[in-house]
PAPALUM-775159 format. One record per residue: residue in one letter; z negated, y, x of N, C-alpha, C in turn. Coordinates in steps of 0.05 Angstrom, whole numbers, plus 5000, padded with zeros to 4 digits. Each point is the difference from the previous one (the first is absolute). Layout:
   code    n.w    n.v    n.u   ca.w   ca.v   ca.u    c.w    c.v    c.u
      a      Z      Y      X      Z      Y      X      Z      Y      X
...
END
This chain:
   code    n.w    n.v    n.u   ca.w   ca.v   ca.u    c.w    c.v    c.u
      m   6610   4135   8041   5000   5027   4993   4970   5009   4998
      l   5006   5034   5005   4974   5010   5017   5007   5013   4965
      v   4960   4989   5007   4983   5019   4971   4996   5025   4997
      s   5000   5015   5018   4990   5023   5013   5013   5016   5032
      g   5008   5009   5001   5008   5017   5025   5016   5030   5008
      r   5019   4999   5016   5015   5021   5006   5037   4988   4984
      l   4994   5025   4980   5035   5008   4989   5027   4983   5008
      a   4988   5005   5027   5024   5015   5023   5006   4972   5011
      d   4984   4974   4994   5008   4981   5024   5006   4984   4970
      l   5001   4997   4985   5019   4986   4974   5034   4996   5005
      s   5001   4992   4986   5037   4993   4992   5009   5026   4970
      g   5017   5009   5012   5013   5011   4972   4996   4980   4977
      p   5006   4967   5009   4985   4991   4953   4987   4976   5002
      e   4982   5008   5042   4964   5004   4987   4980   5013   4984
      v   5019   5022   4986   4983   5042   4995   5004   4975   4974
      a   5019   4981   4989   4992   5006   4975   4976   4977   4984
      d   5004   4977   5029   4992   4979   5004   4962   4992   5001
      s   4998   5032   5009   4978   5007   5017   4980   5014   4974
      l   5009   5026   4996   4989   5028   4992   5002   4988   4965
      t   4984   5010   4983   4988   5001   4969   4993   5014   5004
      p   4992   5010   4967   4990   5027   5000   4973   4993   4985
      d   4983   4985   5028   4981   5005   5005   4994   5010   5021
      s   5020   4997   5024   4997   5003   5016   5001   5038   5014
      v   4985   5010   5019   4987   5019   5006   5016   5016   5026
      i   5013   5019   4997   5032   5003   5023   4977   5030   5012
      v   4994   4992   5033   4975   5024   5006   5026   5013   5020
      l   4995   5025   5000   5027   5022   5026   4972   5014   5009
      p   5001   4984   5022   4975   5015   5020   5015   5037   5011
      v   4983   5025   4999   5024   5011   5009   4975   5032   5013
      g   5016   4995   5028   4976   5019   5026   5026   5022   4995
      a   4994   5008   5026   5021   5022   5007   4987   4995   5029
      i   5024   5030   5012   4999   5006   5037   4995   5020   4998
      e   4992   5007   5002   4972   5029   5012   4991   5006   5017
      q   4986   5032   5008   4992   4997   5027   4972   4996   4982
      h   4982   4984   5027   4967   5001   4990   4988   5008   5015
      g   4997   5029   5008   4981   5019   5029   5010   4994   5019
      p   4987   4992   5027   5005   4999   5024   4992   4976   5016
      h   4984   4973   4984   4989   4977   5001   5002   4976   4980
      l   5036   5005   4996   5005   4986   4976   5032   4999   5001
      p   5014   4981   4999   5027   5000   4997   5011   5007   4967
      m   5016   4997   4991   5013   5024   4975   5004   4969   4987
      s   4995   4969   5018   5000   4977   4976   4987   4998   4981
      v   4985   5004   5006   4959   4996   4992   4999   4989   4953
      d   5023   5014   4994   5014   4990   4966   5000   4979   4999
      t   5024   4992   5022   5026   4998   4996   4977   4968   5001
      v   4985   5000   5032   4988   4971   4995   4988   4998   4995
      i   4973   5024   4985   4977   4982   4981   5010   4998   4970
      a   5033   4994   4993   5003   4997   4981   5011   4985   5001
      d   5009   4982   5027   5016   4970   5006   4982   4978   4999
      e   4978   5019   5016   4975   4969   5005   4986   4995   4973
      v   4990   5024   4990   4987   4991   4962   5018   4990   4994
      a   5035   4999   4994   5017   4990   4984   4999   4976   5014
      s   4990   4986   5015   5012   4970   5010   4966   4990   5003
      a   4980   5015   5006   4981   4996   4999   4987   4987   4967
      l   5013   5015   4975   4994   4983   4972   5024   4975   5007
      l   5025   5009   5003   5009   4969   4989   4981   4980   5002
      n   4991   5002   5035   4974   4983   5016   4984   4991   4976
      a   4992   5021   4990   4979   5000   4975   4997   4982   4977
      v   5018   5013   4994   5009   4988   4968   5024   4988   4998
      g   5027   5002   5015   5010   4995   4993   4997   4954   4993
      g   4977   4996   4993   5004   4973   4996   4989   4998   4974
      d   4990   5023   4990   4983   5016   4971   5027   5002   4987
      i   5009   5030   4993   5022   5003   4997   5032   5006   5020
      d   5026   5008   4978   5012   4983   5006   5012   5035   5009
      l   4999   5000   5026   4993   5031   5020   5023   5000   5017
      w   5026   5022   5002   5030   4997   5011   4992   5022   5025
      l   5008   5007   5025   4997   5033   5007   5024   5000   4999
      l   5001   5022   4990   5037   5011   5014   4992   5019   5035
      p   5024   4999   5009   4998   5014   5032   4980   5030   4986
      t   4985   5000   5027   4994   5037   5004   5011   5010   5007
      l   4998   5019   4971   5009   5030   5004   4993   5019   5023
      a   5009   5010   5014   4992   5008   5029   4996   5037   4996
      v   5014   5013   4994   5019   5030   4987   4985   5012   4978
      s   4997   5007   4987   4982   5014   4981   5001   5025   4992
      k   4987   5025   4997   4999   5020   4991   4970   5003   5021
      s   5011   5015   5023   4978   5020   5019   5012   5028   5002
      n   5000   5010   4984   5007   5022   5009   4986   5018   5010
      e   4969   4999   4993   4974   5006   5017   5009   5004   5018
      h   5008   4984   5015   4997   4997   5039   5027   5000   4994
      v   5028   5017   5003   5024   4998   5007   4993   5022   5020
      w   4982   5019   5002   4991   5024   5019   5015   4968   5032
      s   4984   4993   4981   4999   4981   5038   5016   4977   5015
      p   5021   5014   5014   5022   4982   5000   4994   4967   5003
      g   5026   4985   5000   4984   4967   4998   4996   4994   4962
      t   4981   5019   4985   4996   4988   4978   5023   4994   4984
      l   5014   4985   4989   5016   4991   4981   4992   5002   4972
      s   5020   5024   4981   4988   4990   4962   5027   5002   5001
      l   4995   5004   4973   5013   4982   4977   4996   5026   4972
      s   5016   5023   4996   4995   5009   4977   4991   4983   4977
      a   4981   5011   4983   4993   4990   4977   5021   4987   4985
      e   5021   5011   4992   5024   4996   4980   5009   4980   5019
      t   5006   4995   5023   5009   4980   5007   4980   4975   5005
      l   4984   5001   5007   4968   4981   4993   5001   4987   4969
      l   5003   5016   4986   5003   4996   4972   5023   4983   4990
      r   5025   5007   5018   5032   4983   4986   4983   4963   5017
      v   4997   5017   5026   5009   4972   5013   4976   4977   4983
      l   4980   5004   4992   4969   4992   4978   5019   4981   4982
      d   5008   5026   4986   5026   4998   4979   5022   4976   5007
      d   5010   4994   5018   5025   4984   5009   4981   4973   5009
      l   4989   4997   5002   4976   4983   5016   4990   4983   4973
      a   4993   5010   4979   4989   5005   4967   5023   4979   5002
      t   5026   5015   4997   5017   4995   4987   5024   4957   4996
      c   4980   4992   5034   5003   4982   5016   4983   4980   4996
      v   4961   5006   4988   4988   4991   4998   5011   4987   4970
      a   4994   5025   4968   5016   4987   4973   5020   4985   5008
      a   5019   4995   5015   5016   4977   4994   4997   4983   5005
      t   4964   4982   5017   4996   4988   5004   4980   4985   4974
      p   4989   4958   5007   4989   5011   4971   4959   5024   4999
      a   5002   5002   5015   4975   5011   5014   4996   5036   4989
      r   4975   4998   4974   4996   5026   4998   4972   5015   5009
      r   4999   4993   5018   4980   5010   5024   5000   5022   5012
      l   5013   5024   5007   4999   5010   5019   4970   5015   5000
      v   4998   4999   5043   4963   5004   5005   5028   5022   5024
      f   4982   5027   5008   5003   5014   5015   4973   4997   5016
      l   4989   4996   5026   4983   4992   5016   5006   5030   5008
      n   4996   5018   5012   4993   5032   5011   4973   4998   5025
      g   5025   5005   5023   4984   5006   5028   4996   5021   5004
      h   5012   5019   4991   4991   5039   5000   5011   5008   4972
      g   4973   5024   4997   4982   5016   4995   5016   5013   4985
      g   5022   5006   5016   5017   5026   4988   5025   4986   4979
      n   4995   4973   5003   5034   4994   4982   4979   4992   4970
      s   4970   5002   4997   4987   4991   4974   5009   5014   4974
      s   5006   5026   4998   5009   5017   4977   5028   4994   4991
      l   5015   4997   5025   5025   4989   4993   4996   4984   4990
      l   4995   4964   5008   5000   4972   4999   4984   5004   4974
      a   4987   5013   4993   4982   4999   4963   5017   5015   4984
      t   5034   5018   5003   5006   5007   4990   5026   4976   4990
      a   5001   4993   5030   5032   4973   5000   4981   4971   4986
      c   4972   4987   4988   4986   4993   4990   5019   4998   4972
      r   4997   5027   4988   5007   5020   4970   5025   4991   5002
      d   5024   5013   5013   5018   4999   4996   5013   4968   4991
      l   4989   4991   5038   5007   4967   4996   5008   4990   4968
      r   4976   4995   4988   4988   4979   4979   5022   5020   4982
      v   4996   5020   5000   5015   5012   4972   5031   4993   5004
      a   5004   5005   5030   5033   4994   5005   5011   4971   4998
      h   4971   4971   5014   5010   4973   4992   4997   4980   5002
      d   4969   5016   4978   4991   4976   4987   4972   4988   5023
      l   5003   5010   5010   4983   4985   5024   4966   5007   4994
      l   4987   4979   5009   4966   5004   5003   4996   5016   5022
      t   4991   5028   5006   4993   5005   5026   4991   5009   5016
      f   4984   4994   5022   4972   5008   5012   5012   5016   5024
      l   4969   5021   5011   4994   5020   5022   4981   4981   5009
      v   4991   4997   5022   4978   4981   5009   5004   5022   5037
      h   4964   4997   5012   5005   5006   5014   4974   4992   5020
      p   5005   4995   5024   4988   4987   5020   4977   5027   5003
      f   4994   5018   4994   4973   5024   4995   5021   5021   4969
      i   4980   5009   4992   5010   5017   4987   4998   5027   5004
      p   5014   5013   5013   5006   5025   5010   4991   5021   4994
      p   4974   5008   5023   4980   5020   4986   5013   5029   4997
      a   5019   5006   5005   5015   5016   4995   5003   4992   4957
      s   5004   4970   4995   4998   5000   4970   4967   4991   4994
      g   4989   5008   5011   4970   4997   4989   4989   4972   5021
      g   5014   4994   5012   4989   4972   5008   4975   5012   5022
      p   4987   4959   5003   4975   5016   5028   5006   5015   5031
      s   4992   5011   5004   4994   5000   5030   4973   5003   5015
      t   5000   5008   5021   4966   4997   5006   4988   5027   5002
      e   4967   5001   4998   4998   5018   5003   5004   5022   5033
      e   4990   4985   5004   5008   5004   5044   5040   5023   4983
      e   5013   4988   4994   5022   5023   5002   4994   5011   4967
      l   4982   5012   4985   5005   5000   4984   5006   5005   4969
      g   5009   4968   5013   5010   5006   4973   5043   4995   5004
      m   4997   5011   5016   5017   5006   5001   5032   4992   5027
      g   5000   4972   5001   4999   4990   5023   5033   4990   4985
      v   5021   5018   5011   5027   5001   4978   5008   4978   5008
      h   5011   5001   5035   5026   4995   5009   4989   5004   5034
      g   4989   4965   5011   5006   4997   5023   4970   4996   5000
      g   4975   4998   4988   4985   5019   5001   4984   4963   5018
      l   4976   4997   4999   4981   4978   4996   5010   4976   4992
      h   4997   4994   4967   5011   4983   4988   5032   4977   5010
      e   5008   5025   5003   5031   4997   5008   5007   4987   5031
      t   4999   5014   5011   4991   4994   5033   4978   4978   4999
      a   4987   4989   4986   4990   4968   5001   5018   4988   4992
      l   5007   5000   4980   5013   4982   4992   5021   5001   5015
      f   5013   5011   5006   5023   4987   5023   4997   4996   5029
      a   4971   5004   5011   4994   4988   5030   4999   4974   4990
      y   4991   4992   4982   4996   4982   4996   5029   4976   5001
      l   5020   5016   4981   5027   4981   5004   5005   5002   5021
      r   5007   5020   5010   5029   5003   5022   4973   5024   5025
      p   4973   4991   5012   4989   5000   5018   4998   5022   5023
      g   5040   4986   5017   5018   5012   5005   5010   5028   5005
      q   5000   5009   4976   5011   5019   5001   4979   5031   4988
      v   4979   4999   5011   4983   5011   4980   4980   5022   5038
      d   5015   5024   5009   4983   5012   5015   4970   5021   4987
      m   4987   4978   5004   4972   5018   4999   4987   5023   5004
      e   5028   5006   5032   4984   5023   5013   5004   5015   4990
      q   5020   5000   4982   5012   5022   4992   4999   5013   4966
      a   4975   4985   4989   4991   4993   4980   4979   5029   4990
      v   5009   5014   4991   4972   5029   5000   5001   4999   4961
      r   4978   5014   5007   4984   5015   4975   5023   5015   4975
      s   5013   4997   4987   5022   5017   4981   4990   5008   4968
      v   4976   5008   4994   4982   5010   4973   5005   5011   4997
      p   5015   5005   4961   5004   5039   4999   4967   5002   4988
      e   4989   5007   5024   4972   5004   4991   4987   5027   4985
      w   5016   5018   4982   5013   5019   5000   5004   5000   4965
      m   5006   4970   4994   5013   4997   4977   4959   4981   4986
      a   5005   5000   5008   4964   4988   4999   4980   5010   4980
      a   4994   5021   4993   4991   5013   4986   5021   5014   4970
      k   5023   4993   5004   5025   5009   4972   4979   4966   4981
      e   4994   5018   4982   4999   4985   4977   5016   4992   4976
      w   5026   5008   5004   5033   4984   4982   5018   4995   5017
      v   5008   5010   5039   5036   5014   5008   4979   4988   5021
      r   5004   4980   5006   4994   4982   5021   5005   4965   4991
      f   5008   4989   5027   5009   4964   4998   4976   4987   4993
      g   5012   4979   4966   4976   4997   4986   4992   5019   4989
      g   5006   5028   4992   4995   5021   4972   5015   4979   4976
      s   4992   5037   4980   5022   4979   4981   5028   5026   4991
      v   4994   5015   5023   5030   5018   4993   5014   4992   5028
      q   5034   4985   4990   5008   4999   5019   5020   5020   5021
      f   5003   4994   5021   5016   5012   5016   5021   5002   5014
      g   5016   5016   5000   5023   4997   5038   4984   5001   5017
      w   5018   4984   5024   4990   5002   5021   5018   4982   5021
      t   5007   5006   5019   5000   4987   5030   4974   4996   5031
      s   5015   4979   4994   4973   4997   5027   4995   5017   5018
      r   5019   5010   5008   4996   5033   5030   4984   5019   4979
      d   4999   4999   4970   4984   5034   4992   4969   4982   5010
      f   4996   4974   5009   4967   5000   5003   4996   4997   5035
      g   5024   5008   5020   4994   4999   5017   5027   4991   5015
      p   5005   5005   5044   5022   4984   5013   5000   4972   4992
      q   4969   4997   4999   5000   4958   5010   5024   4987   4987
      g   5003   5007   4958   5006   4996   4992   4983   4977   4979
      h   4982   4986   5012   4993   4981   4984   4971   5022   4979
      i   4987   4991   4986   4967   5007   4980   4985   4983   5008
      g   4977   5003   5018   4990   4977   4998   4983   4995   5010
      d   4979   4986   5012   4982   4990   5029   5010   4979   5014
      p   5018   4988   5003   5011   4973   5014   4983   4991   5025
      t   4975   5012   5011   4993   5001   5026   4980   4973   4995
      g   4989   5002   4975   4989   4967   5010   4997   4973   4995
      a   5033   5009   4987   5013   4962   4992   4991   4991   5029
      t   4998   4965   4984   4997   4981   5021   5028   4978   4984
      v   5002   4981   5023   5023   4973   4980   4979   4988   4982
      e   4970   5001   5010   4986   4977   4971   4988   5023   4987
      m   5001   5016   4994   5008   5014   4971   5020   5001   4987
      g   5019   5003   5020   5034   4991   4987   5000   4975   4978
      c   4989   4978   5017   4997   4976   4983   4995   4995   4985
      a   4970   5016   4993   4981   4991   4972   5018   5020   4981
      l   5008   5025   5016   5020   5012   4979   5028   4990   4980
      f   5007   4973   5024   5027   4988   4993   4989   4987   4979
      d   4977   4977   5012   4988   4984   4977   4993   5014   4965
      e   4989   5016   5004   5003   5020   4978   5009   4999   4981
      v   5028   5013   5012   5025   5016   4991   5025   4965   4993
      v   4989   4984   5003   5011   4970   4993   4998   4994   4986
      e   4966   4996   4999   4986   4983   4968   4995   5014   4983
      a   5001   5026   5002   5007   5022   4981   5024   5002   4985
      m   5020   5004   5007   5033   4985   5002   5004   4973   4989
      a   4987   4985   5011   5008   4974   4985   5003   5001   4967
      s   4964   5018   4995   4982   5001   4976   5030   5008   4988
      q   5012   5013   4996   5014   5020   4997   5026   4989   4991
      l   5010   4992   5021   5022   4991   4979   5001   4968   4997
      r   4967   4991   5007   4998   4975   4984   5005   5019   4957
      e   4981   5019   4998   4996   5015   4984   5039   5010   4985
      i   5011   5003   5014   5023   5002   5005   5021   4994   4980
      a   4995   4976   5012   5031   4962   4998   4996   5009   4967
      g   4960   4995   4992   5003   4997   4968   4996   5024   4983
      f   5012   5018   5016   5000   5020   4975   5029   5006   4989
      d   4997   5011   4960   5013   5003   4993   4987   5018   4971
      f   5027   5008   4997   4984   5022   4972   5014   4978   4973
      p   4974   5009   4981   5004   4987   4976   5024   5007   4986
      g   5005   4979   4989   5037   4988   4992   5016   4995   5009
END
């Protein structure tokens, strides 16, 4: 019997024997959306899927970790101006997550983790965590390989803290994971320097604002990918996996008193 692994590889009867209230179920969530001229649309899905797989290897022997199949299409309406982008509405994605949580709640497992590879999902997945906690009495969590800069996460000084989409770190990480799929000849700087002087209304500022990627230029990305290297991506990947492994260990032991 597997100690931890991929839920889809179990037989039906094995689910009841393998999962326990201590099991941690991880749903990687990606996206299929434009990432500028230098990257394919699969970036967020690949990153979520590869990080989840690495976490299974890193902590699968320490905690009872199970991966669900990666959800490749999510809420990407900030990019639908670009043909090929696939997007669910907020209502549809919340319903899909609720349906999946209903299925998880039918198993012995109590912990459901969203591993989010797409920054545009962040607020919606946070809402889902609360809703699913109430509806299904699950312990729900949201983790990111990178906290999105638009949500206060880090970005490079060269990108003025606003490398939110297809910028240096995302390009480097993808170049490490899929080196043959990055066209660095098409990589150009696209940083909204006009926002840098704003105190509140900016990426990482305390005032949230609605935006589409086209609001910042025709390239579709927001950041400066020009310095991205495979070596940088390798280092970033190792840092991400180490940090998230620690997060999952804490999640595995988390519960509310009483």
